[in-house]
N, C-alpha and C positions, 0 to 999 in steps of 0.2 A: 168588408170594408171597415166597420166599426171595429172589428176585430184589430186591424192593422194599424188605426191610427191610435187606438188605445195602446198598443203596444210600444207605439211609437213615443209617445208622451210618456211610457212608464221608464222606459228607455232613457230618455232626455233626462228625467227627475233623478233615475240613479246613478247616472254616470255624472251628473254634477255633483263632485264631492273634491274635497280640498284634501291633501296627505299633509297632515301636519306633523311635524318633529318635537318629540318632547325630549329634552336633555335636561339631566337632574344638575343641582348645583354642583360645580367641581371644586368649586374655591371656598372650601371649608376651613381653610388654613386663613386667617383675618391679618397676619404681618410676616413678613421674615424676621428671623432669630437676630439680626443687628440691623441698626437705619445709621445712614450718613447726613450730613448737612450739604454737600455739595450737590448743585444742580448738572445732572447728567447730558451733556451734549447729543445730538441723535449721530454726530460724527464723534463716535467718543475718542477715537485715537487724540484728539485735540485736548486731552485732561492731560497728557503727556507735555504738552509746551513746548513742541520742537517743530521746527518747519521742516529739517530732513525727513521727518517721517511722516507727516502731512503729504509732503511731495510724492515718496514713495507708496503711502496707499491710494492714494489720486491715479498715480500711473498703474497700479495693479487693476484697478477697478474697470479701467479702461482698455487696459491692455492685454488680462490676463486671457489666455486662450481658450481654457476653460468656460471663462465666465460669457467670454464671447461668443461661444458655439450656444452656451443655455440661453442667453437673449435671443438667437434665432431660432431657437424651438420655442422660444416663449412667444414672438412674432407669428410663429406657424401655428402655435394654439390659437392666437387670436384670430386669424384666419378660420380655422377652426368653426371658431363659435360665430362667425359671421355667414359661414355656409351654411350651418345647421339650422338658420332662420329663414334662408331663404327659399325654404318649402313653405311658408306660409304664404306665398304672393304666386299667382298664376304664371305658368310658364308660358311663352309664344314663341312657336317656330313658322319661318317661311320655310315655303317648299316651292320648287319649280323643276320641270322636266319638258325635255323636247325629244322627238323621236324622227331618225331621217334612215332613209334606206343605205344599207351596205353599200351598193353599187350607185349611189347619185345622193354622195354626201355634200351636204349644202342645203339640200331641200327638204323642209320641214314638213313631214305628214301629220303631225299632230304635238301640241304642247298642251302642256296644264300650269296653273300658278295656282297658288292658295297660301291661305296664314290658318295655320291651328294651335289650338289651345288646350292648357290642360289644368286643372286646380283641384286639389283635394281640399273639402271644407273641413277644418281644425274644430269640429263641435267638441270633442271630448277632451281638446288640449295637448293630443299626443306629440303633435310637430312641435306645440309652446316646449311642453317636456324637453324634446330633443332639443330644442335650442338654449332651455335653461341647463340642463345637462352640461352643454359643451361650455356655456359658460361659465360656470363651477370649474369644469376640469381645466379650464384656461386661469381661474383663479388661483388654483392649487400648483401650477404650474410656475405662475407666477410667485408665489409663496415660496417655489422652491429656489426658484433664481433670488431672491431676496436671502434663503438661508446661505446659498452659493457665495452672495456678495460680502455676507458677513464672515464666511470661513476663508475669503480671500485675503480682507481687511485685517481678519484677526491673526492670519500666519502670518502676515507680511510684519505685522506688529512683533509678535512674539520672537520671529526669526531675526529681526533688526534689533531687539533689546538683548538676542543672546550673541551678535556681533559685538555690540558694546561691553558685554561682559567679557567675553573672550579678549577683545582688547586691554581692556583693563587687566585682567589675568596676566595678558602678555608683558605690560609693563610692570606687572608684581613680580611674575616670575625672572624679570630682567634684572629687577633690583634685588632679588634672593640670591640671585645668581652674583651679583658684585658683592654682595654682604658676605656671601660664602667665603667667596675667593680672597675678599681680604682676610677673613678669619683666618684663611688655610696660609695666608702669607706671615701671619703673627705666630703661628703654631709650629711652621718652619722654622723662624727665627729663633723660637725657643728650642726646637729641636736640636738646633747648631751650635745653641748656647748649653745643650746637653742638661734641659730643664724638663724634658718629655721623651715619650718614647714613639718610636718611629710608625707604630701604630696609632698614634694619633692623627699622625699625618694619613695614614690610609683610610680613617674614618671619616675625616674630612673631604677627602677626594670622595669617597661613596658617597658622601652626600650631595657634593659636587653635581658628578653624575645623575643622581635622581632629580635634580633639577633640570639638568638637561633633557631628561626622559619627559617631564611634565613639560616642558616648551615644545618637544616634539609635539605632544598629543595636543596640545596647545593651537599649536599651528595648522595640524589639522581637522581639529573640531571649526578652526574659522575658515578655512577652504570650503567646508561643508556647509556652514552656514550661507557663506556668500553665494555659494552653488545654488541652494534652496532658496534664497533669496530672489537670483534672478531669474529659476523655473518660474515662480510665485508671479514675477513682472513681466515673463511673458519675453526676457531677452536673453543675449548669452553673456555668460559668467565675465568673460573679458570686458564687456560694455556696462558693468556696475561701478558705479562710483564709490571710492572707499568712502567709509563714513569718517566724519572730522569729530566725532564726539567719542569721548574713550573714559567716560563716567557716566553709570546709567542714570536718567532721571529721576529725580524726587517724585515718592509714591505719591500719586493724586489723593487730596482727601475723598474717603468712600462716599459715594453718592448715595442721595434721598432715593429710599428703595420704594415707600409707600407698599402699596397692599397689593398682592400678587392678583389679584382682579383686575385692577387697572395695568397694572405694568408688565404684565406678560400676554394678555389678550390680542397683541400684535406680532408676539412672535413668530417668524415664519414655520417653525413646527405646528404652533398648535392653530395659527391660520391655514395649512393644507390642510390637516387633519378633521376642521371646519369644513371645508371646502369640499373636501372628500364626502361628508356625510349629506350636504346639500345635492352633490352630483347622485350621490347613492339615490336620496330620495326622489330626486327626478327621474331616474330610471327606473323606479318601481312605480311611478307614474305611469311612465311608457307600457310597462307590465300591464298595469290597470286597465288602460286606455286602449289596449290590443286586445283586447275582450269582446269590444265594442264594435259595429258596425262603421264599415269607412264610406263616405260619400264623396264622389269625385264627379266634377262638371268637365265634362269635354266639349270644344266646339271648334267648328273648321266652315272655311269660307274660301272657295274656291273655283277656278274656272276651266273648261277643257275644250278644246276646238282642234279641227282638223287645219286649221289652218292660222298662221300666225296673226293675219289681219283680223281676223274675226275673234282674237282671243279672248278681248276683254268685253265683248258685247254681252254675253249671258254670265250671269255669277249663281251660284245655287250655295247654300249653308246647312248646316243640323246644328243641333244643340243636344248633346246627350247627357242624361242622368244618368249615373250609376250608384250602385248599393254594394257592398261585398261585405257579409257578416259570418263570422265562423261561426258554425254547426256543432261539429265533433271532431274533436282534436286529441281525442283521448286524454284529456286531462293537461296536456301539456301545458297551456298559456296558465291555466290555473296556478299547477306548479312554480311555473315560472314567478308568479306573484309572490307565493309563499316562500322561495329560495332569497328574493330580492329583498324581502321584509327581513329576514336571517341575517342578511349581510348587512343591512340597516342598521339591526341592532347592535352588532358586531363593531360597525365602524363608531358608534356613539361610545362603546367601551372603550374602543381604542382613544377616543377622544378625551373620553375622562381619565384615561391612563396618562396619556401624554401630559395632562394639566399637572398630575399629580408629580409626575418625571420630572418637568421643568421646575417646578416650587421645590422639590429635592436638589435637582444640581444648584439651583442659585443659594439654597442654606448652605449646601455641602462646600460650594467656595468659599462662603463667609468662613464657616466653620476652620477650613484649610487654609486660610490668609490669617485668620486668629493664631494659629500655632505656628505659622511661618513667622508671622512677627517676632513671637517669643523666641521661636530659634534663632532668629538673627541678631535678638537682642541681649541673646545668652552669649552667642557668640562674641558680640562686639566687647561684651564685659570678658571672657575668657582670654582674648586678644590681648586689652589692655594688661592683665594680671599677668599673662606669658610675656610681654616686652619688659614690665618692670622685674619678672623673674629671669629673664636673659641679660639685662642690663646688670643686676647685681651680681649674676653669676659669674659674668664675663670680668668682673673687676676682682671677685674673689679667686680666678683661675690666674688671671694676668698677678695676682700677690700672693701665688702658690697655697690659699686658702681653701680651694678645694679641686678636685680633680677633673679632668676632660672628659670622661662619662656625664657628670653633672650637666657641663658646659653644653654638649652634643646633645642632649635630649632637652634642653633647653631652645636649642636652636631648631631641632625638628620639631617641635611644638609650636613653635610660632610660626614657623613655613607654613605647617601643616592648616593653623587656625585662620592664616590670610587666605590660604586657597578655598578654605570652606564656607568664610565669611563673604566673598564675593560669589560663589555658588549660590549661598542662603539668599543673598538680595537679590540676584536675580531670580530666583523663585517667587519672590515676593511679589514684582513686578508683573510677572508672567503669570501667576494668579489673578493678578487686576486683571487683566489682558482677558482672562477665563471668564471673569465675573461681567466683564463689559457685554463680553461676547452671548451670555446666558440673558443678558436684557437687552441685546441688539434687536431693533426692527429689519434691519436690513434694509431702510428706506433711504440710503444716501447713494442711490447710483442715480447715473440719467438717462435710463430706460425710460422711453413714453408710456405711458398708462394705457390700459386696453381701450381702444376707440370705440367700441360698440357697448362700452358700459351702463349698465342699467341700472334704475334706482329702485330701491326697495326688494333686495333682493332678500 
């Protein structure tokens, strides 16, 4: 008997262990490669200062069908977390039955009524570990939802900016078509006066046709972007209101980025990776406690009689305590512990990699912005020079001091640069959207937080 008591005390002391996680410092980079001066709103699309865009993003966060589906899955995972904690409490069941002869239905020959209960004592924290694992699984789902919300807001913003850019290009192409058409009239008059060759007219007509091709491509791109926007908003394309803005908004000031450790710790992908570590740690705890005895208390209180009138006169009850302890399983439980330790170590490395990738992604977007701004500035300078060249070449052509080929080259140059400048401007603002997405926490939705939220996890 003493041996059994000593064994029991030993098990209690050996099983009372905490499974701590050690995560090396993941933020060796002390700062990003560039810093701004503007405070970044968590609803980062407000930086573009446009009510139409704000309304579209708000609508998308409410009505996007994929995001709605993700929200339902998130609520389902919250219920899973609640269910996992139910085993910490005893179950109580009510049982009753009656017997009647088949040839005399209605006459009760015997009846019983009782209450039974079962409760597994969580000495080693097995059930608590299950509950905690469900909690961290739900936290991972919540991070995934915020990542999807960021994706919806980012795509709506990028597509909206693309629509504005295509509308701007549409107006520029219409102006280019009219200018080229006016130039064709001048060339035709000079041909009638015998001052140039018919090939000049053909070359100008060819230039006019090339603009028409660009206009067709522009209309197709505009429709595709509108269709994509409607898709992200969860509405039919014909219900989409056409944007009133025809010029891209001014590029906002670069936001204050701070240090990666503070800025990126709430990124959805990083939070999801951390939640996976915590869930795996609890899963390891489950495997460890699975090696130890399980204690269960069962109780019932019932009455049985051959007459309904006497049913509640006499009651009997019993209390049963049971212990189940693994003796031999060919090393399965021990192997499962080792397996989950390896899985936990792998997830810690994944977490570290996620941090490094997040920092690298932000820096890459910052590098891209610097280069895209330079390209835009360079194109603006080229466009200014091309306009001057075209103006002077036109005067020289009309005065007979240069040939038509030089004028055609000047026209083609300015037409191309005008379109390139619009595309470059679009790339700059959309790259800024990418930066906002990299920094976003995704905490701008209206979904309720986890109802059974625990402290000190």
